[in-house]
C-alpha positions in Angstrom: 27.3 -4.2 22.2 24.3 -3.6 23.9 22.4 -0.1 24.1 23.2 2.1 27.1 26.9 0.7 27.2 29.1 3.5 27.8 32.3 2.4 25.6 32.3 3.9 22.4 32.0 1.3 19.9 35.3 0.8 17.8 34.5 3.0 14.5 37.1 1.3 12.8 36.1 -1.9 12.5 33.3 0.0 10.3 36.0 1.4 8.2 35.2 5.1 10.0 37.8 7.7 10.8 37.7 9.0 14.4 34.9 10.6 15.3 37.0 13.6 17.2 37.5 15.0 13.5 33.9 16.1 13.1 33.7 17.2 9.5 35.8 14.3 8.3 34.1 11.8 10.3 30.5 12.7 9.5 31.4 13.2 5.7 32.3 9.1 5.2 29.3 8.7 7.5 27.3 10.7 4.7 29.3 8.7 1.8 29.1 5.1 3.7 25.3 5.4 4.8 24.0 4.0 8.4 23.4 1.9 10.0 26.4 -0.3 10.8 25.9 -4.2 11.5 27.8 -6.8 12.7 27.0 -10.4 12.5 27.2 -12.9 15.3 25.3 -16.2 14.8 21.5 -15.6 14.3 22.2 -12.3 15.4 23.1 -9.0 14.3 24.4 -6.2 16.2 23.4 -2.8 15.0 24.8 0.8 15.3 22.8 4.2 15.0 24.4 7.3 14.5 22.8 11.2 15.2 24.6 14.2 14.5 24.1 16.9 17.7 25.8 19.6 18.9 23.0 21.2 21.3 20.7 18.3 22.6 21.0 17.1 26.1 19.8 13.8 24.7 19.1 11.8 21.8 16.4 8.9 22.0 16.1 5.9 19.0 12.6 5.3 18.7 12.7 1.8 17.3 9.6 -0.2 16.4 9.4 -2.4 19.8 12.5 -2.7 20.6 12.8 0.9 22.1 9.2 2.0 22.7 6.9 1.1 25.5 8.4 -0.3 28.4 11.9 -0.3 26.6 12.1 3.7 26.4 15.9 3.5 28.7 17.0 0.9 25.2 16.6 4.0 23.0 19.3 6.4 25.0 21.8 6.8 22.6 25.4 7.6 23.6 27.3 11.0 23.4 31.2 10.6 22.8 33.0 13.0 25.3 33.8 16.1 23.0 31.9 15.4 19.8 28.9 15.6 18.4 28.6 12.2 17.6 25.6 10.4 19.3 25.6 6.2 19.2 23.5 3.6 20.1 23.6 0.1 19.1 21.0 -2.9 18.9 21.0 -6.4 19.0 18.0 -8.1 17.0 17.6 -11.3 14.7 18.9 -12.1 11.8 15.9 -11.8 9.8 14.3 -8.5 11.6 12.3 -5.6 9.7 11.9 -2.6 12.0 10.9 1.4 11.4 13.0 3.7 13.2 13.5 7.1 13.9 15.6 10.3 16.3 14.2 12.5 18.9 16.7 15.2 19.7 15.8 15.8 23.2 15.8 19.7 25.7 16.0 17.7 28.8 17.1 13.7 29.5 18.7 12.0 32.2 16.8 10.3 34.5 13.6 11.8 32.7 14.0 10.4 29.1 10.5 8.7 29.2 9.1 11.9 30.6 11.2 14.1 27.8 9.9 11.7 25.2 6.0 11.6 26.4 6.3 15.2 26.3 7.2 15.1 22.5 4.7 13.0 21.5 1.8 14.6 23.4 3.1 18.2 21.6 2.8 16.1 18.4 6.6 16.5 17.7 7.2 13.5 15.5 10.4 11.1 15.7 12.9 12.1 12.3 14.2 9.7 9.8 17.6 8.5 9.5 19.2 11.3 7.8 22.4 8.9 6.8 20.4 5.9 5.9 19.9 5.8 2.0 17.7 3.2 2.2 13.7 3.3 2.4 11.6 5.1 4.8 8.2 4.7 5.3 5.1 7.0 7.0 2.3 4.9 7.5 1.4 7.8 10.3 1.2 10.6 8.3 3.2 12.7 10.9 6.5 12.4 8.3 8.8 9.3 7.6 10.7 6.8 9.2 14.0 5.0 8.7 13.4 1.1 7.5 16.0 -1.6 8.4 15.8 -4.3 7.6 18.3 -7.1 8.2 20.1 -9.7 5.7 18.2 -12.8 5.9 14.6 -10.7 6.4 12.1 -12.6 3.9 10.6 -8.8 3.1 9.6 -9.3 -0.5 10.7 -6.6 -3.3 7.2 -5.6 -4.8 7.5 -2.1 -2.3 10.7 -0.9 -3.9 10.5 2.3 -5.6 6.5 1.6 -5.0 6.0 5.6 -4.2 7.3 6.3 -8.0 5.7 3.7 -10.1 2.5 4.7 -12.5 -0.2 2.5 -11.8 -2.4 1.0 -14.6 -5.1 0.2 -12.6 -7.9 2.4 -11.4 -7.6 4.2 -7.7 -10.8 5.7 -6.7 -12.3 7.1 -3.1 -16.0 8.0 -2.9 -18.1 8.5 -0.3 -20.2 5.6 0.9 -23.4 5.2 3.3 -23.0 2.9 5.5 -26.7 1.6 7.0 -26.0 -0.2 9.8 -23.4 1.9 11.1 -25.7 4.8 10.6 -23.2 7.0 8.9 -20.9 8.0 5.2 -17.8 6.9 5.2 -14.6 7.2 2.6 -14.4 4.3 0.4 -11.5 3.4 -1.2 -11.1 1.6 -4.3 -8.6 -0.1 -6.3 -9.7 -1.9 -9.8 -6.8 -3.7 -11.5 -6.4 -2.5 -15.9 -8.7 -5.0 -17.9 -7.2 -7.8 -19.9 -6.7 -10.4 -16.8 -7.3 -14.1 -18.5 -8.2 -15.3 -14.5 -10.9 -13.9 -12.3 -10.3 -11.9 -9.7 -10.2 -11.9 -6.0 -11.7 -9.0 -4.3 -9.8 -7.9 -0.8 -11.8 -6.0 1.2 -9.2 -4.0 3.4 -9.2 -2.0 6.4 -7.1 1.4 6.8 -7.1 2.0 3.3 -6.2 5.3 3.5 -2.9 4.0 4.7 -2.5 1.8 2.1 -3.2 3.5 -0.6 -2.3 6.8 0.3 0.9 6.4 2.1 2.2 3.4 1.3 1.3 2.3 -2.3 -0.5 -0.6 -1.7 -1.7 -0.5 -5.7 1.7 -0.2 -7.1 3.1 -3.1 -4.9 0.0 -5.0 -5.9 0.4 -4.5 -9.5 4.5 -5.5 -9.1 3.5 -8.6 -7.1 0.9 -9.4 -10.3 3.6 -9.2 -12.8 6.4 -11.2 -11.1 3.7 -14.3 -10.5 3.9 -14.0 -6.4 0.0 -13.3 -6.6 -2.6 -13.7 -8.9 -4.6 -10.5 -9.7 -7.1 -8.7 -6.6 -9.1 -5.7 -6.7 -9.1 -3.8 -3.5 -12.4 -2.3 -1.6 -12.1 -0.7 2.0 -13.6 1.8 4.2 -11.2 4.7 5.5 -11.5 6.2 9.1 -11.0 10.0 9.8 -9.1 9.5 13.3 -8.3 7.6 16.2 -11.1 7.9 17.5 -13.6 6.7 15.1 -11.0 3.9 13.5 -11.6 2.2 17.5 -15.2 2.8 17.2 -15.6 1.4 14.1 -12.3 -1.7 14.1 -13.3 -2.1 17.7 -15.3 -5.0 17.1 -18.1 -3.3 15.7 -20.7 -6.1 14.6 -22.6 -3.5 12.4 -19.5 -2.4 10.5 -19.1 -6.2 9.9 -22.4 -6.5 8.5 -22.4 -3.2 6.4 -18.8 -4.7 4.7 -20.8 -7.7 3.8 -24.0 -6.6 2.8 -23.0 -3.3 1.2 -19.5 -2.8 0.5 -19.0 -6.2 -1.1 -21.7 -6.5 -3.1 -21.7 -3.2 -4.5 -17.9 -3.3 -5.2 -18.6 -6.9 -7.2 -21.2 -4.9 -9.4 -19.1 -2.6 -10.4 -16.0 -5.1 -10.6 -18.2 -7.5 -12.9 -18.5 -4.6 -15.4 -15.0 -4.7 -16.8 -13.6 -8.5 -15.4 -14.1 -11.8 -14.3 -15.1 -12.7 -10.6 -14.5 -15.4 -8.3 -16.9 -16.4 -6.2 -18.9 -14.2 -3.1 -17.3 -16.8 -0.5 -13.6 -16.2 -2.1 -13.7 -12.6 -0.7 -10.3 -11.9 1.3 -10.5 -9.7 4.6 -7.3 -8.3 6.1 -6.8 -6.0 8.5 -4.0 -5.2 11.1 -4.3 -4.3 14.9 -7.6 -3.4 15.4 -8.3 -4.4 11.7 -7.1 -7.7 12.5 -9.7 -7.8 15.2 -12.5 -6.8 12.8 -11.3 -9.6 10.4 -11.3 -12.4 13.2 -15.0 -11.1 13.8 -15.9 -11.4 10.7 -14.9 -14.8 10.4 -17.5 -15.4 13.0 -20.2 -13.1 11.8 -20.2 -13.4 7.4 -18.0 -16.1 6.4 -20.4 -17.2 3.7 -19.0 -13.5 1.8 -15.4 -14.0 3.9 -13.7 -17.1 3.3 -10.2 -16.0 4.1 -9.7 -13.2 6.6 -5.9 -12.1 7.2 -5.5 -11.2 11.1 -2.1 -9.4 11.7 -1.5 -8.5 14.8 -4.8 -8.2 16.0 -6.1 -6.0 19.1 -6.6 -9.1 21.2 -6.6 -6.3 24.2 -10.1 -5.0 23.0 -12.8 -5.2 25.4 -16.4 -4.4 25.3 -16.5 -2.8 28.2 -13.2 -0.5 27.0 -11.7 -1.7 30.6 -8.5 -2.3 29.0 -5.9 -0.6 26.7 -2.8 -1.3 25.3 -1.0 0.5 28.3 -2.3 -1.6 30.7 -3.1 -5.3 28.9 -1.6 -7.8 30.6 -1.4 -11.9 30.2 -4.5 -11.5 33.1 -6.8 -10.5 30.7 -8.4 -13.2 28.7 -9.4 -11.7 25.0 -12.4 -11.1 24.5 -12.4 -12.3 21.1 -10.9 -15.5 22.2 -14.4 -16.5 24.5 -16.3 -15.4 21.9 -14.5 -18.2 19.2 -14.7 -20.7 22.0 -18.4 -20.3 22.6 -19.7 -20.6 19.3 -20.1 -23.1 16.9 -16.9 -23.1 14.1 -17.5 -21.2 10.6 -16.2 -22.3 6.9 -13.7 -19.4 7.3 -10.3 -19.6 6.9 -8.2 -17.8 9.3 -4.5 -16.7 8.8 -2.9 -15.4 12.0 0.1 -13.4 11.8 2.1 -11.8 15.1 5.4 -9.9 15.4 7.8 -11.4 17.7 8.5 -8.4 19.4 4.8 -8.2 20.3 5.3 -9.7 24.1 1.6 -10.6 25.8 0.2 -10.8 21.8 2.2 -14.1 20.8 1.0 -16.0 24.2 -2.8 -14.9 23.6 -2.7 -15.4 19.6 -1.3 -19.7 20.3 -4.2 -19.4 23.1 -6.7 -18.1 20.5 -5.0 -20.5 17.8 -5.5 -23.3 19.7 -8.9 -22.5 20.1 -9.6 -22.1 16.6 -8.1 -25.7 15.8 -10.3 -27.2 18.8 -13.2 -25.8 16.9 -11.8 -27.1 13.8 -11.5 -24.2 11.9 -8.9 -23.8 8.8 -6.5 -21.7 10.8 -2.9 -20.9 10.6 -0.5 -18.9 12.6 2.9 -17.8 12.0 5.3 -15.4 13.6 7.1 -12.3 11.1 10.4 -11.3 13.1 9.5 -7.8 14.0 6.7 -5.5 16.2 3.5 -3.7 15.6 4.9 -2.3 12.4 3.9 -1.6 9.1 7.6 -1.7 7.6 6.7 -5.9 8.4 2.6 -6.0 7.6 3.1 -4.7 4.0 5.1 -8.4 3.5 3.1 -10.3 5.5 0.0 -8.5 3.5 1.6 -10.1 -0.2 2.5 -13.4 1.9 -1.0 -13.7 2.9 -2.4 -13.2 -0.9 -0.2 -15.9 -2.1 -2.1 -19.3 -3.5 -0.5 -22.7 -3.1 
């Protein structure tokens, strides 16, 4: 059933009582949990429920399914004479996405405006109170629910990561970035001593999200314990806000130079006191969104340090003159970073490109970039994951990218 339909779903299909008796209905929903999924071939119809007797409209905010130009697909339907709001989304059988709800004081034809007002006021969407699964708080504004379909290739190393005791050491400190000309906050994860194998060093953008909110250290230790990845140490430079993030990760040559000439050597010196390390050229740089753009620039500028780069959903819209934003990005725009790769000799860096199937234009531009990379002789691979611009997807893609043949 597609979103926006006015006919209520047949709740008996999901083993639920009639919503007319509100108390009995919601007690059963709480007992069973949400959402409810029906299968048809390679597609899944996912029905979400929200309880409100006062909202003028309820909006289901699902990453790259109902946001941006798809706002109206998140409009939930109220069953007459009840407090039951519902919406159904059709997704692929291997989809993963984060979602939440917004109860709005106004709605109707002005749904997009009402949602925008809430966002500008700093009011976040709220997690699904009936979803007993995991939540994710990548933005730091509050948890969102995670929806994973039955054929999703998600790795289980993130399960319960928040409650796990980390054996290694996680630190953060102030560091001076001479090329950038400022002090920044550095996060560093050092595995517990005793590994018989030399460590790789992973340089990661947005470490304040990965470590501070997503518990990457625990997930990595689970991945190493299960044999999914080899031991890895991690270092990254945090940003204070969106403005600084855009400045440092927006194809900032000085920032890439500082990572290669200051951050990596210092991290290696610290690690060598207790661990065996792989060679400098086996350093991995991983980034998502603007961080993915940084990783691509590093493949051009510092391949002798960053032998492998993982670029997840890279911000190919970025232009040096600031003329393009995600809001006005179209197929007409030719990515600046693709032009750089086309105009410069290939380097020795291995490039792993990943993009979500629901990321629209970025899919086409990643395909164009991949062809340029192959034409230039790069050891490059490109793959899709079933999702959007979403840390609930990127966390699994990161672990996948760290696996070795």
